[in-house]
C-alpha angles and dihedrals in degrees: 000000000000115000132199125198114220122221111235118226125182116205126197113327133189135166123230132171115253125225089271114066092220093061134065128197127215115201126205133170093280106010143060109201118199123198141155121277094247095053115113105253092216089070091051092048090051089051088049091054092049092047096048091044092050090048094055091050097048099044087062093057095037096044085217138098117209120214120263114315123218117211117196115197114211114199099172098066118089098201121096105235147092140197142209136215135175102193116127094344133003112270137164124191118205121194106214098224121100123234116267089242095219084157099042095198090059101075119000085161105030099182092048090056093043096050091052091045095052095039087055088059091050092049093046100044098041095053110114120179135165117352090003095058092055088050090047090057091053105036105023114214108321122178091259102080102226088118095040107048096175091071085075100058117098123275093247089064095052100040096035090052089049094051091044090052096046085054096046101043104029125063093256135359140169096282089065092049129112084226097066090041091053092053093050090048091050089050087053097048093048095031090228108133108158115248115252092255087062092063099044092098141012089260103041097093116068091181129074125308084043116172091007091065094092091055098047102043096031088056091048088054092052092045088053093049090047092052089047100045099029091217123141090194095055091116094052094044094052094045091052092049093051089042092073098040122105108246117306114359089133103147094060093063097082090040092056093047097044099036090226112133123220091015111119139166090274088060090044091054092049091051091045089057092045089051093046093051089055094049096046096046086057089054092045091053088053090051093046089059093058128075114257132179110266110241124236114218107222096168137350109242094180115163090013118112106214121188098186141345141187129202120216118242093256091054090233101112135039119202113199141173122225125194128184137171091248108035135057119259108275134190116209135185121218117200105211091198097050095032087226133138127208135177117248105175140349130196142153096253126007129176118253100243123093122182135179133202123243093254092053088234099118140026124201136206138144127250126205107234123196121212113171105304093345126094112186132179109240122187118235128205118201116200100213094196097051090036088229130133128193143160119267103253120253095358118122137167089022120135145160087045127188132178130228118247091266093039090237094119133038123204124198148130119290115208123203139195093259089063092252128139121221130184108236138170129212122206100220095205101047098023090231113158120208126191107222099173131015126220096347138157095223119140136207101356116210136178126252088185138341091287104029125079126193128189144169118258 
């Protein structure tokens, strides 16, 4: 994968109060950025620079300039994400929380990748050519997409293109990550690539990686097309082709661009899989020549999509978290002696980290709790003897938690309204909260002893 680093340029900026006294708006050449009064304006200016730099790059490959784009910065949501929409005006929402960077090569600059990703959606969805541009002049952009044809192409096209562009035009991106590479290698080992119909929407694939499938395999398809056609502007060209097609003539897009008859996206996906199998088998041959630790199979979790697990110190029980596109997140315990599984906890959205104390009395994790427009991470403690789980009182926006050996202190990552991460500890007896490290990139803190904390950085 070839990457390009875009040069950021900030045009004229001025701050003006919005209609609501709690918000301000920063206006640049192409963007209006809306944010709460108490947000540090340096963060807003940085996002403005990223947005303008990304815009200048994308307009060159799309040969198109969308109307003014509104960016709304949300600083009361603890999930690292964002989304874009062009009906009835162009809007991007950015959640001011950085990714947890479990794969450090995914997002060394999270916001740069996020802005490129969401801007790709704006450029792709907003394009209107041919008959659609005539209708756009008359009807604008109603919810029914007869003036925005690209809303009708499959999800893998949109998300795959956005991941491809974030990798091509930002300094990193998921196509360069060990995570995506691991998924492709797993598919090769087990010969279980999903069929293309399983990646056409966020809900099509009922197997892992579920709703992430359009991102992963769509990006793989765009990378394959890029390597084949050697064209940095492939995203813009395909978007323009589909932007003048009536509804859903999706397969003819790559035929038109490549000039290769009877070679459609289904063929692209088959050839992508064939190519990926060859690449991954070469890597597996290299891995096979090196010494590796022999695994010990404790339990066969076949057909279970496990996001995380933890084993008690006596190696008797396994606690594991399962997610799916259909069911709520659920934590189970498997007793290896009794060969029995029981449910521990269920919720709509749980964090991926599970930890257990040294005495095997408690497990800890965080849950994302919604309250109106807020989504905050709240730590949960489950008493395994009493079979009872509850929030840790008066502790909010606290994630990636881990107990001290005696379960007297809990360490975790505190999130604030400026989008910063802090290492903090909570005394579980007194409720006292202590800031250990300020504005840090540490991950998954853990205890060496009752008074020593380790972490990944």
